N, C-alpha and C positions, 0 to 999 in steps of 0.2 A: 645359884641365884642370890642368895644373901650376902655373899662375900662381894658381888659387884655393886650392889646397893650401898654396903657399907663404904665402899672405896670412893663411889660416887660422892657420898655424904661427906667423906673425909676431904676430897677435894673441893666441894662447894664451900665447906667451913674454911679451908685454908684460902681459897680464893676471896671470900667476904672478910677474912682477917687482912689479907693484903690490901683490899680495897679500903678498909676503915682507916688505915694509915695514909691515904691518898686524899684527904678531906681539907678543904679551906676552912680554917677556923678564925674566929675574931672575937674581941671583946673590947668594951670600952676601958680605956685608961683609968686608973684610979685618980680621982680628983672631982671638983664639981665643974662641970661644963654646962652651957646653955643650950647647945644643940646635942639631944639625945637620939640615939640610933635604936630602931627595933628590929633592923636586919640590915645584913650586907652580904653581897653576893659577888664572886668572880667565877667566870667559865671561860675556857674549859680548864679543867683540873684533873690530874696535875699538868704543870706546864713542862715542855720539852726543853731540855738543856741544850745548849751550844747553837741555838738560834733564836731570833727573835720570835716572841709570841704575840699575837694579837688577842688581847683579853676584852671581855665585856664586863663592866663592873656597874653595879647598882646598888642602892640603898633605900631605906626608908628612915626617916628621921622627922623630929618636930623641935620647934625652937621653944624653950622655956624661959623664964625670968620677965624682966621688964623692958628690955632694950631690943630695938630693931637692929637688923643687920642689913646695912646699905651695900656693903662689898666685902671682900676678903680674899683669902688665899688658902691653898691646900698645899701643904708639903709632905712628900712620902720620902722616908728614909728605909732602905733594904740592908739586911745583913744576913750573912752565913755564919751562924753561931756569933761570935763577937767580931767578925771581920765585915766592916762596912762594904757593900758591893753595889750600891746606887743609890742616887737622890734625885728627887724630881720635885718641880713645883709648878703651880699653875695659878693665874689670877683668875677668881672665880667669875669676875665680870667680863672677861675677855670674851669676845665672839669666837676665838679660837680654842677655848678651854673645853675639854671633853666633859668637864664638870660645871654646869652653868647654874649659878644661883639664881633663883626667882625672886632677887632682890628688888625692892626692900623687903626682907623676910620679917614678919612681925611675930611676937610671942604667941605660942598656940598654932601657929602655920605649919603645916607639914612641907617638908622638902624631900620629895621622892626623885631620885634619880635612877633612870633604867637605861641600860644598854649604852652606857658611856664606853667608848672604844679607846683603849689603851695599849701602846705596844711596850711590852715587857722586855727588857734587854736580853741579849744572848749572854748566858751565864754558864759555866763549865762545872756545874756542881750537881750532884745527886743526893738528894734528901729533903730538907725543908729550908725555905728561905722565910726569915722572919721580917716583920716591918712594922712601921709606927706611921700613920697618917695623922697629921695635925692640922686642924681648920684654925684660922684666926680671923677676926672681923676687920673693918675699916681701920680701927685703932691700934690693931696689932695684939689684941687680947686673945688669948686662945679660947675658942668656944667648942671645940670638939677635939678629941683623942681617940684613936682606935688603934689597937694592937693586933696584928694578924700573922698567921703562918700559911704558907701556901707551898704544897709539894712540888719539887721539881725532879723530872725523871730523865736519866741519861739513856734508857733503854727502850723507849716505845713512844707511841703517839697517845696524845690525852685520851681518855675514855669519853 
């Protein structure tokens, strides 16, 4: 009986280690930005390779500094290692943008986006896709920058 319990425990530990590598991670870029993030989320994770994936993206942030944000844009660049694999951009004031700015955004005001739906492109990779998301204000000044990694899996369906 003890051997089966030990085997089950070993299988559970191995599964937990595999799942630990299947997480979306993010951090703010180095620098001084006026829009600060307290959380960023993407689901489902991992994404499935070789087909488009519909992702739900959300975040919590707040504006610091002394300037209002009247409008702006979001640009996302994706890479597999050092190989660029995609680039996207949205006007944050556009009614068709999945990331709508509650503009004008005033200092101290939160900007919480939830359940923005984005289609992730079909990519033939297995591993991790890295990316950078940069937001600019109406004058083209960078107000936010987030680096992220999202696992991509060729062998199964997202958990």
